[in-house]
Steps between C-alpha positions, in 0.01 A plus 500: 500500500129418512588170676729682754220760576244213543731329750552816705126572514417153623797456739307616815218261420741212438689578822177507701395164350848353578486618859144380557590141388843495650571337841701818577228739396386578847842636577438778257142565614417836663196363682544535877484191719169445686472708822525298816174470697424758763344427845138606486362734767119461466253231434430605137871465417524167674210351310612646166854362543376157614252480212772580245738242648242224510376567150855508367591163661191345354479641153870515417643205697199276528508482881141427609580379857612812693557603859486867601528701828326835537604717799241584759662812647296779639782741402427408137121450510394748761421864440767616750866480552617255767822467683721190488367350823141521392554342157299190514680346206756409760310228674120541449315487833146432393512140381378339172145628525605856520756468222228341286290810532790703361603250243172398343416830325856541388504161334166567335633820355816317396311230307312771308836665393685193380502547129552170310297598199371823342180333389241622751227630264460803718382280791662475844648206695276363771642376825335262742620358835454183696595498870692181582592490875385812672728460801799476257398805307519297184292538181493412131438783255407446140507760223266435202639662181258631234729341223410150637603243764845459352592836652342437843732515804483348850681615807535315835529752785714435811541123481701353787682175580179307582467193279160639393678750281706236320171330417349825386785588273492151346123544443529845340772375270293201395180686447629841386859579428661183377201292383611217269439570133435872550713820482667594826337788687645734750490400870653717773596420860466832677683572831565137591583447869814294420845615412668175389487132549601521862176679574309178439689280750621151445185330367360770272834625364545239226146543364529881512828489316358288222171686465601856572864587524602307191218644292380839618714794396517821709418765244427788725585566865565775753641383833572743781701450821777648717869472450756700704214706641397611151181420316586289198286407204557222249333547164462233235345587158505245223744452341737735692734402776406549867569864608590609850375838613578668831284768659616844585532611865506864397204485253246242622273562195781398262415150377857371513844513352614219279806339650539155333361247260501119512403241238327286768323608818781600735541360852529725803882472504513620135288802577689582812828488301354727233388755756839499668672554167255782417558673834874493427 
């Protein structure tokens, strides 16, 4: 009897240990699955969400070469509600110099919020900026972390398909992010002007494919455009799928309803089919 009582008392513990080490243990777990990402509606949420995605990709998956796209929509960053027609995320009218003025402080704030170590000693991250080509609205920002150079980050803002930026990326990698014999540091391409290899034309496409598209992972992005007369937002958070949101005609302030997810960035035809299915 003493042995039987001992077995009964320890059964819950034994069962818990069995489930924790069993490949089927997760089937019995009561923990809810991670909540899907939500479409942010203000700059603080955008930066917080982007910082978390970037840090997760770097610290958990070792991805130090990353590409991100931050929306520059006045309906998100302004202090007023704007209608669909006035939403400047749908084709910015001001050119790269104007977008730079919006983007620069956002990226500076972002670099301060990317948490890749808890060791700050109570000090703050310092961010500096070097203007590259003023007419392109391009710049290189560097965050200096109080824990040491290993945790510094660099971000290249608004690079385009000029060969100058291929050389710049190679130089940053050689001197900062991927220096031979040193730990890899985080380097971000922020709001690049290209979409894919075809953006570079015939002569630059091969080099861009080898240097950028084969190596830089999109870890955070919000893309906004029009499909079937509706404002559509694409959201990518690492390491979730791409999520399609569609705006509400009846409630303009509503950020968007989730209508579909895709493991890779969907093409227009895929989004159009998803919206048609959603409309019934």
